[in-house]
N, C-alpha and C positions, 0 to 999 in steps of 0.2 A: 504494500501500499503505499503511495507515494507520500502519505501525511505522516507516517512513520519515519521516511527520512527524511521531510524536512523540520520535524520537530527533535531529529535526533541531534541537531548540533543545537549547543550551549548559547548562542549568540541567536539564533532563529525562536529557542523557547522563551529568552529573556524579551524578545519582540512582540512573542504573542502573549506573555504576559502583562506587558505593560500597557497591550492594545485591551487586553482585557482589562485591569484594572481602570484607566487612565482615560479608555472611549479613543474614538480619532485622533490620531495625532499626522501631525508632516514628519518630513523624513529630519527638518534641521531640530523639530522637538526631540525626535525619538534618537537623537545624535547626542543632544545634549547634554553632559555628564558621561558622556561616554568615548574611549579611547578607539571606538571603532570610527574611520571615516563615513560620509553621508554618500558614496559611491560604493562605499563596501555592504552598508545599512539598504541600499537601493537593490543590491545583488541578493539579499538573503530578503528584502521581501518580494521579490520576482519568484526564487523559488517559494516563498510560504505563498503568493497567487497561484503559482502553477498545481500547488495541491490543494488549493478551494479553501485554504484558510483564511487569507485577507482579500481583500480587493481595496485599490484606489482610486478617487474622484477627485477630478480635476478642480479646483478652484482658485482662482485667477492664474497667478503664475505657481502654487505650488500643487504638489499630489497630498492629498490626505489618505491615510491608509486607516481603516477600518477591519476590527475582525471577524469573518462569517461566524457565527456559532454553530448555526445548523452543520457544517462540517464535522465541528468536535463533538456534536450529539449523536452524528453518524458515528464516529470511530469510537467515544464511549461506547454508544449502544454495541458495537463488535466487540471490542474488549470485554464488556458484561458477557456476549453468548460464549465467547473462548474459555471466560471463567468458569461459566459454569460447567460449560463442555469438561475442563480438567476438574473441577471437584467430583463430576459425574464419575470419571476415569478413576481416580481417586479411592472413591467411597468402594466401588468392583473391586480395585485392587483390595483395597483394606478384608473386604466380605472373602475374596479367593484366599486371602492371605489365611485370615483366623478359621 
């Protein structure tokens, strides 16, 4: 799943966390207080956008980036299904061993 590859990077995960807590932000605001260049942040945002996690909206001269919670919800549901399958498999193994 491209979502996991996108979230597997610490910088991208921090960007998602900031957009989640602070709401839509410009690249300049996302770069504030960071040692990462605006150009690098832009590249990370494009990876997140390709994975369907964020989208950018043009406002004047700035690009404002916003989190798409729908994609995160889909990913959470997927992980919940996997977790349930593992719980079932472990329960079957426990019954077999006992």
